[in-house]
Every structure is written in C-alpha cells, then in structure tokens.
N, C-alpha and C positions, 0 to 999 in steps of 0.2 A: 831470167826466171819467167816462166809462164804461169799464170794463175787465172782462175775464174774471175771475171770482172763484176758480174752482178747476179742477183737472184739467190736461190737457196744455198748455193755453194760459194758465195762471194768470198774472195780472198784466199780460197783454197789453192795451194800450189799443186802443179801438175808435173809429173815426171816427163822428161823428154828423152827420145831415143839417143843413144850414144852414136857417134860417127857423123858423117856428113850426108847420108842418104836422104834425110828429111830436113826440112827447113820450117820450124814452127812459125805460125803466124804471130806476129808481135801483138802485144796487148793493145796498143793504140789502134792498129788496123782492125783488130777484132772488135774493139769497142765501137768504132765508127760503123763497121759492118752490121753489128747487131742493133745499133740505134736505127738504122734504116729498116731492118727487118722486124723490129720489135712486135708489131701487131701480127705478123705472120707466124711467129714462133710459138706463142702460147697455144697449147692444145695440139701442136703439130706432130706429124710423123716425119722424122728428119733422117736424111741420108747424108753421111759424111764420107765422100770419096777421097782416096789418097789420105786416109785419116791421120797417119802419123801418131802423135800422142793422143789424138781424139779431142783436142782442145775445142774445135768448132762444135762438134756434136755434144760434148759435155757442157759447153756454155749454153747450148740450146736447151738441154735438159734442166740446167740450173734456172733458166728463164721460163720454164713452164711447158716445154715440149713433152709429149707423152711417151714417145719412144725415139730411140736413135739407133740406126744401123750404121756400122763402120765397115769400110772396105779398105783393106791394107794387106800387103804381101810381105813386107820386110820383117825379118825376125826381131830385130831390136825395137822397131816401132811397135810391133804386136806386143812385145813384153811390156813396154811403157804403157800402151793402151790398156792392157789387162790390169796392170797395177793401178792405173788411174780409176778405172771402173770399180775395182775392188775398194779402193780408198774412199770413193764417194758413195759406195754401197748402192749402186744403180744396176746391178747385174740383171734384175728382173725387167728392166726397161730398155736393155741394150742387146744387140746381136752383133757379133763380129763375123765378117765374111773374109776368109783368107783366099783371095782371088784377085786377078788382075782387074783393075777398075773398069777398063774398056770392055772386057768380056762380061763383067757384071752388068753394065749398062745396056749391052746388046740384048739382054734377056728381060728388060723391064717393060712394064705396060704403062700406057698413058695414065697420069694421075695417081700413080702408086704411092707417091710421097707428097707432102705439102711443101717442104723446103729441102733443097739439096745443096750441099756445100762441096766444092771441089778445089783442091789445091795441088794440081798436077805439077810434075817436075818442070821447072822453068825452061830447061834446055830441050824440051820436046815439043812436038806439035799436038800433044794430047788435048790441050785446051781447045784448040780449033776443031779437032775431031769430035770432042764432046759437044760443042755447040751444034755441029752438023747433026749429030745423033739426036740431040734434044729437039731440034727443029722438026725431025721426022717423027719422033715419039716423045712428046713432052711428059716425061715421067714424074714431074713435080710441078706444083703451081708456080714455083720460082726456083731457078737454078742460079747459083752464085759461084763465080770462078775467080780465084786469086791468080794474078799473073804479073809479070814485070810491067811497070808503067810505060816502058818504051815499046811494048808489043801490043798492037791493036788486036782486040778480040771482038768479033761482031756480036753485038748484044743490044739490049734495049736501054741500058744506062751504065755508064762506067764512072767510077769515082777513083781519084788518084790520091795516094798518101805517100809522098816522097817517091821512092823507087818502086813502090808496090801499087797495084791497081786491083780493084774488084769490079767485075762486070756482072750485071744482073740481067737475066733472061726470064721473061714471063710467058707462061703457057697461054696459047690463044683462047 
C-alpha cells in the first residue's frame, strides 16, 4: 500500500497502476527522500518524471509545493495518476504530460523547476542519460533519481536504502 507520508494529505492512500510496468517507490524510501529535501519542497515547482502513480509529486504537493508536473506514458499508470489527482482535489495545481520522459527533458530550459524527481525503469540506461542531460541543461535546482543500489549513478550525493538508492544532483 502506498500512501502520502506527511503534510496536507498525510495518510491518504494512493492508487497504483496494475501490472508490472511501474514500481512504486516504497514509503520508507520516500520518507527518507523527503526528509533530505524538506526545505527545497515548500513553495517549489516540482517535476515528476516517470511518474507512475504520482506518489513523489503528490507527496511534494502535500508538503507545500505550489505545482507539480507529471510525465508518464503508460495507460495504467496514467489512469492511477489521474485518479489520485482527482481524489486529492489538486487538479488546479497539476499538469500531466503524456510523453516520453527523455523527449520531455530535451526541451527543458535551465532552472525551469525547483525540484525534479525521476524513477526511471531500473533495467535501462535512462538514469545515466538523464544525469548527462542535467549536466548540460540543469532544468531544476535539484534533480533526484531513484535507482538500484548496486548501480552507480554519477551525482553529488547518493543515499542507499536496502536495494534502492537515491542520487541527488544540484544545479551549479
């Protein structure tokens, strides 16, 4: 069960997509992730790449982010994401982009977001490609990427939680 951990929507349950195309970030990892980012989230413009159910962006809204944009392509994930946005009544603070996350990032400008979350498919090279793109165009003040703990992602700070790791990259 995935739920909002803190803030305005604390303890609200979120729908997750059926099937195995998405892997929701566990509550423990999300709690640690947000404890590190807590000062950066309040009043932030947030981007949630590979959004799935939207748990990361919705957690950010619950903790005081002003807007959240979600990038997701898979039908089941989009259905769960739309349902979660409707349940939390945050339609006016959210935008959904049904497009490939890498194509979306290619069009971004420096500093377009305050905080960006990414949870790309573990079996792909997309996390490393995202880091390379961020180094060229730092589209957020901080980019955070979830990945397998046994896969090194070049960043400024990496935290490990069992088999999962979160790497933080900061704009220059």
